[in-house]
ZADO-1210 file (C-alpha; in nm, 4 decimals, padded with zeros to 6 digits):
<atoms>
<atom x="09.1094" y="10.2732" z="07.9909" code="UNK" pos="1"/>
<atom x="09.1013" y="10.2216" z="08.4097" code="UNK" pos="2"/>
<atom x="09.4321" y="10.0848" z="08.5757" code="UNK" pos="3"/>
<atom x="09.2325" y="09.7700" z="08.6198" code="UNK" pos="4"/>
<atom x="09.1474" y="09.7218" z="08.2411" code="UNK" pos="5"/>
<atom x="09.5190" y="09.8113" z="08.1589" code="UNK" pos="6"/>
<atom x="09.6251" y="09.5250" z="08.4050" code="UNK" pos="7"/>
<atom x="09.3871" y="09.2736" z="08.2505" code="UNK" pos="8"/>
<atom x="09.4861" y="09.3500" z="07.9336" code="UNK" pos="9"/>
<atom x="09.8666" y="09.2931" z="08.0002" code="UNK" pos="10"/>
<atom x="09.7723" y="08.9584" z="08.1574" code="UNK" pos="11"/>
<atom x="09.5717" y="08.8450" z="07.8543" code="UNK" pos="12"/>
<atom x="09.8779" y="08.6474" z="07.7081" code="UNK" pos="13"/>
<atom x="09.8682" y="08.4383" z="08.0043" code="UNK" pos="14"/>
<atom x="10.2030" y="08.5230" z="08.1182" code="UNK" pos="15"/>
<atom x="10.2295" y="08.5810" z="08.5150" code="UNK" pos="16"/>
<atom x="10.3684" y="08.9408" z="08.5898" code="UNK" pos="17"/>
<atom x="10.4819" y="09.1003" z="08.9413" code="UNK" pos="18"/>
<atom x="10.3835" y="09.4134" z="09.0857" code="UNK" pos="19"/>
<atom x="10.6717" y="09.5798" z="08.9825" code="UNK" pos="20"/>
<atom x="10.6555" y="09.4585" z="08.6078" code="UNK" pos="21"/>
<atom x="10.3062" y="09.6026" z="08.5682" code="UNK" pos="22"/>
<atom x="10.4414" y="09.9060" z="08.7141" code="UNK" pos="23"/>
<atom x="10.6987" y="09.9360" z="08.4578" code="UNK" pos="24"/>
<atom x="10.4854" y="09.8538" z="08.1845" code="UNK" pos="25"/>
<atom x="10.2278" y="10.0790" z="08.2952" code="UNK" pos="26"/>
<atom x="10.4251" y="10.3795" z="08.4123" code="UNK" pos="27"/>
<atom x="10.2553" y="10.4320" z="08.7180" code="UNK" pos="28"/>
<atom x="10.3211" y="10.3873" z="09.1058" code="UNK" pos="29"/>
<atom x="10.3618" y="10.0655" z="09.2941" code="UNK" pos="30"/>
<atom x="10.0732" y="10.1924" z="09.5049" code="UNK" pos="31"/>
<atom x="09.8397" y="10.2053" z="09.2203" code="UNK" pos="32"/>
<atom x="09.9052" y="09.8875" z="09.0662" code="UNK" pos="33"/>
<atom x="09.9389" y="09.6686" z="09.4177" code="UNK" pos="34"/>
<atom x="09.5780" y="09.8385" z="09.4969" code="UNK" pos="35"/>
<atom x="09.4141" y="09.7665" z="09.1529" code="UNK" pos="36"/>
<atom x="09.5497" y="09.4014" z="09.1637" code="UNK" pos="37"/>
<atom x="09.4120" y="09.3309" z="09.4968" code="UNK" pos="38"/>
<atom x="09.0769" y="09.4649" z="09.3885" code="UNK" pos="39"/>
<atom x="09.0722" y="09.2342" z="09.0500" code="UNK" pos="40"/>
<atom x="09.1706" y="08.9330" z="09.3169" code="UNK" pos="41"/>
<atom x="08.8817" y="09.0159" z="09.5431" code="UNK" pos="42"/>
<atom x="08.6640" y="09.0594" z="09.2492" code="UNK" pos="43"/>
<atom x="08.7549" y="08.6751" z="09.1233" code="UNK" pos="44"/>
<atom x="08.9089" y="08.8244" z="08.7903" code="UNK" pos="45"/>
<atom x="09.3278" y="08.7570" z="08.8802" code="UNK" pos="46"/>
<atom x="09.4800" y="08.5413" z="09.1378" code="UNK" pos="47"/>
<atom x="09.7852" y="08.6574" z="09.3382" code="UNK" pos="48"/>
<atom x="10.0693" y="08.4029" z="09.4813" code="UNK" pos="49"/>
<atom x="10.4107" y="08.4097" z="09.5967" code="UNK" pos="50"/>
<atom x="10.6495" y="08.3401" z="09.3100" code="UNK" pos="51"/>
<atom x="11.0022" y="08.1291" z="09.3367" code="UNK" pos="52"/>
<atom x="11.1736" y="08.4802" z="09.4569" code="UNK" pos="53"/>
<atom x="10.9102" y="08.5648" z="09.7183" code="UNK" pos="54"/>
<atom x="10.7449" y="08.8651" z="09.4907" code="UNK" pos="55"/>
<atom x="10.3948" y="08.8464" z="09.4418" code="UNK" pos="56"/>
<atom x="10.3075" y="08.7342" z="09.0883" code="UNK" pos="57"/>
<atom x="09.9708" y="08.8138" z="08.9171" code="UNK" pos="58"/>
<atom x="09.7848" y="08.5771" z="08.6607" code="UNK" pos="59"/>
<atom x="09.4367" y="08.5847" z="08.5199" code="UNK" pos="60"/>
<atom x="09.1967" y="08.2851" z="08.6584" code="UNK" pos="61"/>
<atom x="09.2259" y="07.9910" z="08.4938" code="UNK" pos="62"/>
<atom x="09.4984" y="08.1400" z="08.2590" code="UNK" pos="63"/>
<atom x="09.2465" y="08.3221" z="08.0436" code="UNK" pos="64"/>
<atom x="09.1583" y="08.7226" z="08.0667" code="UNK" pos="65"/>
<atom x="08.8015" y="08.7761" z="08.1449" code="UNK" pos="66"/>
<atom x="08.6038" y="09.0206" z="07.8784" code="UNK" pos="67"/>
<atom x="08.7152" y="09.3826" z="07.9310" code="UNK" pos="68"/>
<atom x="08.5010" y="09.6771" z="08.0316" code="UNK" pos="69"/>
<atom x="08.1553" y="09.5975" z="08.1370" code="UNK" pos="70"/>
<atom x="08.2511" y="09.2739" z="08.3076" code="UNK" pos="71"/>
<atom x="08.5550" y="09.4262" z="08.5171" code="UNK" pos="72"/>
<atom x="08.3530" y="09.7273" z="08.5987" code="UNK" pos="73"/>
<atom x="08.0329" y="09.5476" z="08.7392" code="UNK" pos="74"/>
<atom x="08.2498" y="09.3134" z="08.9140" code="UNK" pos="75"/>
<atom x="08.5062" y="09.5397" z="09.0533" code="UNK" pos="76"/>
<atom x="08.2487" y="09.8445" z="09.1937" code="UNK" pos="77"/>
<atom x="08.0763" y="09.6279" z="09.4703" code="UNK" pos="78"/>
<atom x="08.3990" y="09.4845" z="09.5992" code="UNK" pos="79"/>
<atom x="08.5894" y="09.8380" z="09.6160" code="UNK" pos="80"/>
<atom x="08.4554" y="09.9279" z="09.9638" code="UNK" pos="81"/>
<atom x="08.5401" y="09.6014" z="10.1062" code="UNK" pos="82"/>
<atom x="08.9163" y="09.6038" z="09.9801" code="UNK" pos="83"/>
<atom x="08.9665" y="09.9673" z="10.0451" code="UNK" pos="84"/>
<atom x="08.8136" y="09.8695" z="10.4140" code="UNK" pos="85"/>
<atom x="09.1072" y="09.6249" z="10.4346" code="UNK" pos="86"/>
<atom x="09.3712" y="09.8732" z="10.3132" code="UNK" pos="87"/>
<atom x="09.2494" y="10.1150" z="10.5480" code="UNK" pos="88"/>
<atom x="09.2200" y="09.8943" z="10.8398" code="UNK" pos="89"/>
<atom x="09.5918" y="09.7776" z="10.7735" code="UNK" pos="90"/>
<atom x="09.7036" y="10.1310" z="10.7937" code="UNK" pos="91"/>
<atom x="09.4913" y="10.1940" z="11.1116" code="UNK" pos="92"/>
<atom x="09.6579" y="09.8825" z="11.2882" code="UNK" pos="93"/>
<atom x="10.0082" y="10.0099" z="11.1941" code="UNK" pos="94"/>
<atom x="09.9310" y="10.3446" z="11.3555" code="UNK" pos="95"/>
<atom x="09.7843" y="10.2091" z="11.6676" code="UNK" pos="96"/>
<atom x="09.9818" y="09.9453" z="11.7352" code="UNK" pos="97"/>
<atom x="10.3011" y="10.1526" z="11.6540" code="UNK" pos="98"/>
<atom x="10.1971" y="10.3850" z="11.9254" code="UNK" pos="99"/>
<atom x="10.1159" y="10.0856" z="12.1681" code="UNK" pos="100"/>
<atom x="10.4470" y="09.9232" z="12.1258" code="UNK" pos="101"/>
<atom x="10.6483" y="10.2523" z="12.0739" code="UNK" pos="102"/>
<atom x="10.7692" y="10.1470" z="11.7167" code="UNK" pos="103"/>
<atom x="10.7440" y="10.2137" z="11.3734" code="UNK" pos="104"/>
<atom x="10.5733" y="09.9653" z="11.1423" code="UNK" pos="105"/>
<atom x="10.6246" y="09.8890" z="10.7563" code="UNK" pos="106"/>
<atom x="10.3625" y="09.7764" z="10.5620" code="UNK" pos="107"/>
<atom x="10.3865" y="09.4485" z="10.3490" code="UNK" pos="108"/>
<atom x="10.7604" y="09.3290" z="10.4346" code="UNK" pos="109"/>
<atom x="10.9238" y="09.0453" z="10.3327" code="UNK" pos="110"/>
<atom x="11.0426" y="08.8169" z="10.5839" code="UNK" pos="111"/>
<atom x="11.2289" y="08.4800" z="10.5309" code="UNK" pos="112"/>
<atom x="11.0791" y="08.1848" z="10.6897" code="UNK" pos="113"/>
<atom x="11.0790" y="07.8278" z="10.6672" code="UNK" pos="114"/>
<atom x="11.3426" y="07.5707" z="10.5931" code="UNK" pos="115"/>
<atom x="11.4688" y="07.5973" z="10.3195" code="UNK" pos="116"/>
<atom x="11.4128" y="07.9748" z="10.3765" code="UNK" pos="117"/>
<atom x="11.1501" y="08.1485" z="10.1621" code="UNK" pos="118"/>
<atom x="11.0444" y="08.5059" z="10.1821" code="UNK" pos="119"/>
<atom x="10.7000" y="08.5457" z="10.2771" code="UNK" pos="120"/>
<atom x="10.5008" y="08.9314" z="10.2689" code="UNK" pos="121"/>
<atom x="10.3902" y="09.0400" z="10.6414" code="UNK" pos="122"/>
<atom x="10.1176" y="09.2973" z="10.6848" code="UNK" pos="123"/>
<atom x="10.3150" y="09.4779" z="10.9755" code="UNK" pos="124"/>
<atom x="10.6413" y="09.4591" z="11.0353" code="UNK" pos="125"/>
<atom x="10.8506" y="09.6632" z="11.2961" code="UNK" pos="126"/>
<atom x="11.1683" y="09.8581" z="11.1667" code="UNK" pos="127"/>
<atom x="11.3484" y="09.6264" z="11.3984" code="UNK" pos="128"/>
<atom x="11.1527" y="09.3112" z="11.3539" code="UNK" pos="129"/>
<atom x="11.0573" y="09.2821" z="11.7151" code="UNK" pos="130"/>
<atom x="10.7000" y="09.2872" z="11.6271" code="UNK" pos="131"/>
<atom x="10.5696" y="09.1195" z="11.3293" code="UNK" pos="132"/>
<atom x="10.1335" y="09.0822" z="11.2319" code="UNK" pos="133"/>
<atom x="09.8988" y="09.0079" z="11.0015" code="UNK" pos="134"/>
<atom x="09.5862" y="09.2113" z="10.9502" code="UNK" pos="135"/>
<atom x="09.2115" y="09.0880" z="10.9024" code="UNK" pos="136"/>
<atom x="08.9267" y="09.3285" z="10.8619" code="UNK" pos="137"/>
<atom x="08.6467" y="09.0449" z="10.8768" code="UNK" pos="138"/>
<atom x="08.3039" y="09.0670" z="10.9612" code="UNK" pos="139"/>
<atom x="08.0088" y="08.8044" z="11.0336" code="UNK" pos="140"/>
<atom x="07.7678" y="08.7096" z="10.7460" code="UNK" pos="141"/>
<atom x="07.4697" y="08.9371" z="10.7118" code="UNK" pos="142"/>
<atom x="07.2822" y="08.6506" z="10.8833" code="UNK" pos="143"/>
<atom x="07.5330" y="08.6586" z="11.1562" code="UNK" pos="144"/>
<atom x="07.6807" y="08.3261" z="11.1002" code="UNK" pos="145"/>
<atom x="08.0494" y="08.2223" z="11.1128" code="UNK" pos="146"/>
<atom x="08.2526" y="08.3054" z="10.7995" code="UNK" pos="147"/>
<atom x="08.4107" y="07.9857" z="10.7583" code="UNK" pos="148"/>
<atom x="08.6244" y="08.0838" z="10.4436" code="UNK" pos="149"/>
<atom x="08.7951" y="08.3808" z="10.6450" code="UNK" pos="150"/>
<atom x="08.8397" y="08.1736" z="10.9569" code="UNK" pos="151"/>
<atom x="09.0649" y="07.9512" z="10.7328" code="UNK" pos="152"/>
<atom x="09.2211" y="08.2728" z="10.6309" code="UNK" pos="153"/>
<atom x="09.3215" y="08.3720" z="10.9942" code="UNK" pos="154"/>
<atom x="09.4468" y="08.0040" z="11.0414" code="UNK" pos="155"/>
<atom x="09.6793" y="08.0694" z="10.7280" code="UNK" pos="156"/>
<atom x="09.8302" y="08.3989" z="10.8824" code="UNK" pos="157"/>
<atom x="09.8756" y="08.2344" z="11.2240" code="UNK" pos="158"/>
<atom x="10.0631" y="07.9474" z="11.0388" code="UNK" pos="159"/>
<atom x="10.3213" y="08.1953" z="10.8775" code="UNK" pos="160"/>
<atom x="10.3619" y="08.3749" z="11.1724" code="UNK" pos="161"/>
<atom x="10.4361" y="08.0537" z="11.3774" code="UNK" pos="162"/>
<atom x="10.7340" y="07.9786" z="11.1531" code="UNK" pos="163"/>
<atom x="10.9031" y="08.3270" z="11.2887" code="UNK" pos="164"/>
<atom x="11.1371" y="08.3324" z="11.5798" code="UNK" pos="165"/>
<atom x="10.9759" y="08.3368" z="11.9311" code="UNK" pos="166"/>
<atom x="11.1729" y="08.6242" z="11.9836" code="UNK" pos="167"/>
<atom x="10.9723" y="08.8464" z="11.7944" code="UNK" pos="168"/>
<atom x="10.6297" y="08.9479" z="11.9387" code="UNK" pos="169"/>
<atom x="10.3873" y="08.7795" z="11.6967" code="UNK" pos="170"/>
<atom x="10.0262" y="08.8701" z="11.6247" code="UNK" pos="171"/>
<atom x="09.7059" y="08.8787" z="11.3992" code="UNK" pos="172"/>
<atom x="09.5297" y="09.1995" z="11.4154" code="UNK" pos="173"/>
<atom x="09.1474" y="09.1764" z="11.3627" code="UNK" pos="174"/>
<atom x="08.9045" y="09.4346" z="11.3553" code="UNK" pos="175"/>
<atom x="08.6116" y="09.4454" z="11.5903" code="UNK" pos="176"/>
<atom x="08.2865" y="09.2988" z="11.4757" code="UNK" pos="177"/>
<atom x="08.0151" y="09.2135" z="11.7077" code="UNK" pos="178"/>
<atom x="07.7932" y="08.9238" z="11.6226" code="UNK" pos="179"/>
<atom x="07.4083" y="09.0207" z="11.6233" code="UNK" pos="180"/>
<atom x="07.2244" y="08.8694" z="11.9084" code="UNK" pos="181"/>
<atom x="07.5307" y="08.6806" z="12.0892" code="UNK" pos="182"/>
<atom x="07.7393" y="09.0068" z="12.1267" code="UNK" pos="183"/>
<atom x="08.0243" y="08.7915" z="12.0864" code="UNK" pos="184"/>
<atom x="08.3103" y="08.9881" z="11.8587" code="UNK" pos="185"/>
<atom x="08.4619" y="08.7920" z="11.5372" code="UNK" pos="186"/>
<atom x="08.7871" y="08.8037" z="11.7294" code="UNK" pos="187"/>
<atom x="08.6812" y="08.6373" z="12.0293" code="UNK" pos="188"/>
<atom x="08.4869" y="08.3609" z="11.8858" code="UNK" pos="189"/>
<atom x="08.8091" y="08.2806" z="11.6889" code="UNK" pos="190"/>
<atom x="09.0223" y="08.2671" z="11.9862" code="UNK" pos="191"/>
<atom x="08.7871" y="08.0737" z="12.1934" code="UNK" pos="192"/>
<atom x="08.7660" y="07.7919" z="11.8804" code="UNK" pos="193"/>
<atom x="09.1080" y="07.8076" z="11.7315" code="UNK" pos="194"/>
<atom x="09.3410" y="07.8893" z="12.0189" code="UNK" pos="195"/>
<atom x="09.5123" y="07.5628" z="12.0279" code="UNK" pos="196"/>
<atom x="09.6536" y="07.6686" z="11.6727" code="UNK" pos="197"/>
<atom x="09.8032" y="07.9833" z="11.7826" code="UNK" pos="198"/>
<atom x="10.1521" y="07.8672" z="11.9500" code="UNK" pos="199"/>
<atom x="10.2302" y="08.1827" z="12.1043" code="UNK" pos="200"/>
<atom x="10.0723" y="08.4027" z="11.8536" code="UNK" pos="201"/>
<atom x="09.8596" y="08.6699" z="12.0153" code="UNK" pos="202"/>
<atom x="09.4933" y="08.7851" z="11.8645" code="UNK" pos="203"/>
<atom x="09.4659" y="09.1675" z="11.9309" code="UNK" pos="204"/>
<atom x="09.1234" y="09.3010" z="11.8475" code="UNK" pos="205"/>
<atom x="09.1157" y="09.6545" z="11.7119" code="UNK" pos="206"/>
<atom x="08.8251" y="09.9086" z="11.7336" code="UNK" pos="207"/>
<atom x="08.8192" y="10.0863" z="11.3729" code="UNK" pos="208"/>
<atom x="08.6215" y="10.3789" z="11.5391" code="UNK" pos="209"/>
<atom x="08.8079" y="10.4523" z="11.8416" code="UNK" pos="210"/>
<atom x="09.1420" y="10.2930" z="11.7784" code="UNK" pos="211"/>
<atom x="09.0984" y="10.0764" z="12.1202" code="UNK" pos="212"/>
<atom x="09.3173" y="09.7696" z="12.0993" code="UNK" pos="213"/>
<atom x="09.2246" y="09.4231" z="12.3434" code="UNK" pos="214"/>
<atom x="09.4316" y="09.1051" z="12.3619" code="UNK" pos="215"/>
<atom x="09.1755" y="08.8424" z="12.3349" code="UNK" pos="216"/>
<atom x="09.2308" y="08.5738" z="12.5731" code="UNK" pos="217"/>
<atom x="09.4497" y="08.7900" z="12.7854" code="UNK" pos="218"/>
</atoms>
């Protein structure tokens, strides 16, 4: 069985499990579990959300595990490139922004936010916590339309960042993607239509091919 099939099997009883618990049960690495669970979530087979202690908890969709091999593989394969591209962009953003800001970024670091404080996992956090950001490797739809669900996800990221101290430089790193016909990038469109929500959070556009960084609206 693949790692994804084993995870589905572990969740079949309907008991939520953290990545650490799945790692211990399947005797593999945290990175393997994290990547597999992200792919299962992207395929709609499980849900992932923060538990009361701040750790990510995995649950089968609707509390019932889907049928095993054939459906899992059919659902996962088309999604793999998308999930892997997102992970690759997060790593790229950590490298190029680390060089830009002269710092080292940790991926998926917990920081307490809100009142009462609760841990939230941010995509990029510098070792001194002076730079904190989220990464979004989104694109226009195939027809060049605005991906409304993805815009909502960016707004959610901005909200979490807005709860951090203003002493930190807060940003959302978005992959450069150009709208067919208009030439407008998705990051520029987001800033133009949602800048009233930013509250000091910067939108950084990164060209995945060249590594060039642009502060949108600067």
